[in-house]
N, CA, C and O atoms as a DFTB+ gen file, in Angstrom:
300 C
 N C O
     1  1     -23.202      33.235       0.810
     2  2     -22.429      32.056       1.154
     3  2     -22.956      31.492       2.463
     4  3     -23.134      32.229       3.433
     5  1     -23.208      30.188       2.496
     6  2     -23.736      29.579       3.706
     7  2     -22.612      29.274       4.694
     8  3     -21.485      28.956       4.315
     9  1     -22.960      29.383       5.954
    10  2     -21.985      29.084       6.999
    11  2     -21.970      27.595       7.268
    12  3     -22.979      26.911       7.091
    13  1     -20.844      27.104       7.687
    14  2     -20.736      25.711       8.087
    15  2     -20.012      25.630       9.422
    16  3     -19.289      26.547       9.810
    17  1     -20.216      24.539      10.101
    18  2     -19.535      24.286      11.363
    19  2     -18.935      22.897      11.317
    20  3     -19.465      21.997      10.665
    21  1     -17.840      22.733      12.008
    22  2     -17.195      21.421      12.087
    23  2     -17.989      20.526      13.034
    24  3     -18.553      20.987      14.026
    25  1     -18.020      19.255      12.708
    26  2     -18.712      18.265      13.520
    27  2     -17.884      16.989      13.466
    28  3     -17.548      16.509      12.384
    29  1     -17.561      16.452      14.606
    30  2     -16.755      15.232      14.642
    31  2     -17.495      14.156      15.420
    32  3     -18.184      14.436      16.401
    33  1     -17.339      12.920      14.962
    34  2     -17.944      11.786      15.648
    35  2     -17.129      10.538      15.350
    36  3     -16.318      10.517      14.424
    37  1     -17.348       9.522      16.127
    38  2     -16.682       8.242      15.889
    39  2     -17.659       7.314      15.197
    40  3     -18.823       7.224      15.585
    41  1     -17.182       6.623      14.170
    42  2     -17.999       5.641      13.463
    43  2     -17.209       4.342      13.346
    44  3     -15.985       4.331      13.480
    45  1     -17.909       3.277      13.101
    46  2     -17.248       1.979      12.976
    47  2     -16.409       1.944      11.697
    48  3     -16.705       2.652      10.735
    49  1     -15.374       1.129      11.695
    50  2     -14.555       0.999      10.477
    51  2     -15.375       0.545       9.271
    52  3     -15.071       0.928       8.142
    53  1     -16.410      -0.268       9.497
    54  2     -17.246      -0.750       8.395
    55  2     -18.018       0.397       7.739
    56  3     -18.120       0.469       6.515
    57  1     -18.557       1.288       8.565
    58  2     -19.292       2.438       8.020
    59  2     -18.333       3.365       7.270
    60  3     -18.661       3.862       6.193
    61  1     -17.177       3.590       7.829
    62  2     -16.166       4.452       7.178
    63  2     -15.759       3.868       5.840
    64  3     -15.626       4.589       4.851
    65  1     -15.563       2.558       5.811
    66  2     -15.186       1.881       4.570
    67  2     -16.303       2.016       3.527
    68  3     -16.037       2.286       2.355
    69  1     -17.541       1.828       3.961
    70  2     -18.682       1.941       3.040
    71  2     -18.805       3.373       2.520
    72  3     -19.073       3.584       1.337
    73  1     -18.610       4.351       3.397
    74  2     -18.665       5.759       2.985
    75  2     -17.580       6.062       1.969
    76  3     -17.841       6.685       0.940
    77  1     -16.366       5.623       2.256
    78  2     -15.257       5.831       1.321
    79  2     -15.559       5.208      -0.040
    80  3     -15.325       5.821      -1.082
    81  1     -16.081       3.986      -0.016
    82  2     -16.377       3.274      -1.262
    83  2     -17.444       4.008      -2.086
    84  3     -17.271       4.235      -3.284
    85  1     -18.540       4.370      -1.426
    86  2     -19.643       5.038      -2.130
    87  2     -19.184       6.375      -2.720
    88  3     -19.489       6.701      -3.867
    89  1     -18.454       7.130      -1.920
    90  2     -17.995       8.440      -2.388
    91  2     -17.047       8.310      -3.567
    92  3     -17.131       9.075      -4.527
    93  1     -16.147       7.341      -3.492
    94  2     -15.203       7.140      -4.597
    95  2     -15.935       6.647      -5.843
    96  3     -15.689       7.138      -6.945
    97  1     -16.824       5.688      -5.672
    98  2     -17.535       5.099      -6.811
    99  2     -18.439       6.115      -7.515
   100  3     -18.523       6.136      -8.743
   101  1     -19.117       6.963      -6.719
   102  2     -20.078       7.899      -7.292
   103  2     -19.523       9.311      -7.477
   104  3     -20.203      10.191      -8.005
   105  1     -18.295       9.515      -7.043
   106  2     -17.677      10.835      -7.207
   107  2     -18.305      11.889      -6.307
   108  3     -18.445      13.045      -6.705
   109  1     -18.680      11.499      -5.109
   110  2     -19.321      12.429      -4.178
   111  2     -18.360      12.809      -3.055
   112  3     -17.418      12.077      -2.750
   113  1     -18.615      13.960      -2.450
   114  2     -17.836      14.382      -1.284
   115  2     -18.439      13.754      -0.035
   116  3     -19.657      13.626       0.083
   117  1     -17.579      13.368       0.887
   118  2     -18.046      12.753       2.136
   119  2     -18.956      13.712       2.897
   120  3     -19.978      13.296       3.443
   121  1     -18.592      14.986       2.937
   122  2     -19.427      15.970       3.642
   123  2     -20.846      15.973       3.097
   124  3     -21.809      16.022       3.863
   125  1     -20.977      15.922       1.781
   126  2     -22.297      15.932       1.158
   127  2     -23.110      14.718       1.581
   128  3     -24.274      14.847       1.960
   129  1     -22.495      13.528       1.516
   130  2     -23.201      12.289       1.837
   131  2     -23.608      12.263       3.308
   132  3     -24.741      11.911       3.635
   133  1     -22.693      12.632       4.184
   134  2     -22.989      12.615       5.621
   135  2     -24.078      13.628       5.954
   136  3     -25.000      13.314       6.707
   137  1     -23.988      14.834       5.407
   138  2     -25.004      15.841       5.698
   139  2     -26.373      15.419       5.168
   140  3     -27.383      15.603       5.847
   141  1     -26.411      14.858       3.965
   142  2     -27.684      14.398       3.400
   143  2     -28.287      13.279       4.257
   144  3     -29.494      13.253       4.496
   145  1     -27.446      12.371       4.707
   146  2     -27.934      11.271       5.542
   147  2     -28.461      11.785       6.875
   148  3     -29.496      11.323       7.357
   149  1     -27.756      12.735       7.469
   150  2     -28.216      13.298       8.739
   151  2     -29.533      14.047       8.572
   152  3     -30.435      13.912       9.399
   153  1     -29.645      14.830       7.513
   154  2     -30.906      15.545       7.264
   155  2     -32.068      14.575       7.139
   156  3     -33.127      14.783       7.733
   157  1     -31.864      13.503       6.356
   158  2     -32.930      12.522       6.149
   159  2     -33.291      11.816       7.450
   160  3     -34.471      11.617       7.736
   161  1     -32.298      11.439       8.236
   162  2     -32.559      10.745       9.497
   163  2     -33.276      11.653      10.485
   164  3     -34.205      11.220      11.167
   165  1     -32.851      12.910      10.567
   166  2     -33.521      13.864      11.463
   167  2     -34.986      14.033      11.056
   168  3     -35.872      14.063      11.910
   169  1     -35.233      14.143       9.758
   170  2     -36.615      14.277       9.274
   171  2     -37.433      13.040       9.631
   172  3     -38.581      13.159      10.059
   173  1     -36.851      11.852       9.457
   174  2     -37.551      10.603       9.817
   175  2     -37.878      10.560      11.307
   176  3     -38.985      10.183      11.692
   177  1     -36.914      10.947      12.143
   178  2     -37.141      10.933      13.590
   179  2     -38.245      11.911      13.983
   180  3     -39.081      11.592      14.829
   181  1     -38.256      13.095      13.379
   182  2     -39.296      14.072      13.685
   183  2     -40.661      13.600      13.192
   184  3     -41.671      13.801      13.867
   185  1     -40.693      12.971      12.011
   186  2     -41.950      12.419      11.505
   187  2     -42.483      11.332      12.436
   188  3     -43.683      11.271      12.702
   189  1     -41.594      10.481      12.926
   190  2     -41.990       9.424      13.849
   191  2     -42.539      10.010      15.139
   192  3     -43.536       9.526      15.675
   193  1     -41.893      11.046      15.631
   194  2     -42.360      11.705      16.845
   195  2     -43.732      12.335      16.625
   196  3     -44.608      12.229      17.484
   197  1     -43.925      12.990      15.480
   198  2     -45.227      13.580      15.156
   199  2     -46.309      12.506      15.069
   200  3     -47.433      12.713      15.525
   201  1     -45.965      11.357      14.480
   202  2     -46.928      10.268      14.359
   203  2     -47.313       9.727      15.733
   204  3     -48.487       9.465      15.997
   205  1     -46.321       9.561      16.603
   206  2     -46.616       9.090      17.962
   207  2     -47.550      10.067      18.677
   208  3     -48.496       9.656      19.349
   209  1     -47.277      11.355      18.525
   210  2     -48.118      12.360      19.170
   211  2     -49.538      12.308      18.607
   212  3     -50.507      12.396      19.360
   213  1     -49.663      12.166      17.298
   214  2     -50.985      12.110      16.667
   215  2     -51.751      10.874      17.132
   216  3     -52.953      10.944      17.385
   217  1     -51.062       9.758      17.241
   218  2     -51.717       8.538      17.709
   219  2     -52.168       8.713      19.156
   220  3     -53.261       8.292      19.532
   221  1     -51.318       9.337      19.956
   222  2     -51.663       9.575      21.356
   223  2     -52.851      10.499      21.514
   224  3     -53.636      10.343      22.449
   225  1     -52.995      11.452      20.619
   226  2     -54.106      12.401      20.692
   227  2     -55.370      11.839      20.064
   228  3     -56.473      12.305      20.349
   229  1     -55.210      10.841      19.210
   230  2     -56.342      10.299      18.468
   231  2     -57.373       9.621      19.340
   232  3     -58.572       9.733      19.084
   233  1     -56.937       8.935      20.342
   234  2     -57.868       8.274      21.249
   235  2     -58.394       6.967      20.733
   236  3     -58.097       5.922      21.311
   237  1     -59.166       6.979      19.667
   238  2     -59.758       5.744      19.176
   239  2     -59.365       5.503      17.734
   240  3     -59.038       6.429      16.990
   241  1     -59.404       4.253      17.364
   242  2     -59.089       3.841      16.005
   243  2     -60.386       3.606      15.253
   244  3     -61.299       2.952      15.758
   245  1     -60.460       4.144      14.040
   246  2     -61.639       3.914      13.203
   247  2     -61.222       3.079      12.009
   248  3     -60.383       3.515      11.220
   249  1     -61.789       1.886      11.855
   250  2     -61.446       1.055      10.699
   251  2     -61.772       1.778       9.395
   252  3     -62.664       2.625       9.355
   253  1     -61.047       1.442       8.336
   254  2     -61.209       2.127       7.055
   255  2     -62.654       2.023       6.547
   256  3     -63.174       2.991       5.993
   257  1     -63.304       0.878       6.723
   258  2     -64.691       0.735       6.245
   259  2     -65.606       1.761       6.912
   260  3     -66.455       2.358       6.248
   261  1     -65.442       1.966       8.196
   262  2     -66.244       2.956       8.921
   263  2     -65.907       4.363       8.443
   264  3     -66.802       5.175       8.209
   265  1     -64.639       4.645       8.300
   266  2     -64.202       5.964       7.842
   267  2     -64.711       6.254       6.456
   268  3     -65.179       7.358       6.176
   269  1     -64.621       5.258       5.577
   270  2     -65.061       5.437       4.183
   271  2     -66.560       5.704       4.118
   272  3     -67.010       6.544       3.339
   273  1     -67.335       4.991       4.937
   274  2     -68.780       5.195       4.937
   275  2     -69.125       6.618       5.366
   276  3     -70.027       7.232       4.797
   277  1     -68.409       7.155       6.374
   278  2     -68.713       8.516       6.806
   279  2     -68.305       9.537       5.748
   280  3     -68.937      10.586       5.626
   281  1     -67.260       9.241       4.987
   282  2     -66.846      10.150       3.912
   283  2     -67.830      10.123       2.761
   284  3     -68.136      11.163       2.178
   285  1     -68.332       8.931       2.426
   286  2     -69.279       8.779       1.321
   287  2     -70.583       9.478       1.667
   288  3     -71.174      10.115       0.795
   289  1     -71.054       9.387       2.904
   290  2     -72.318       9.984       3.266
   291  2     -72.240      11.514       3.267
   292  3     -73.257      12.188       3.098
   293  1     -71.033      12.063       3.457
   294  2     -70.863      13.524       3.421
   295  2     -71.015      14.023       1.990
   296  3     -71.691      15.020       1.740
   297  1     -70.383      13.325       1.059
   298  2     -70.332      13.803      -0.324
   299  2     -71.505      13.355      -1.082
   300  3     -71.630      13.664      -2.267
């Protein structure tokens, strides 16, 4: 059995209304929808951070034509 913890936050009435509507219409639990949304957003934020770091480490930009030519000459 997985452990859970309580989490409370304030949201706008519009978001609460939309959550209520979606959950009622699709027969979903609010906890499920909120947790899924948080997981997806956290993953997006981490991906964005990784991309920023990769761009920062990259130094220079190589246009696709240049990159493709170097790949073709290897193979």
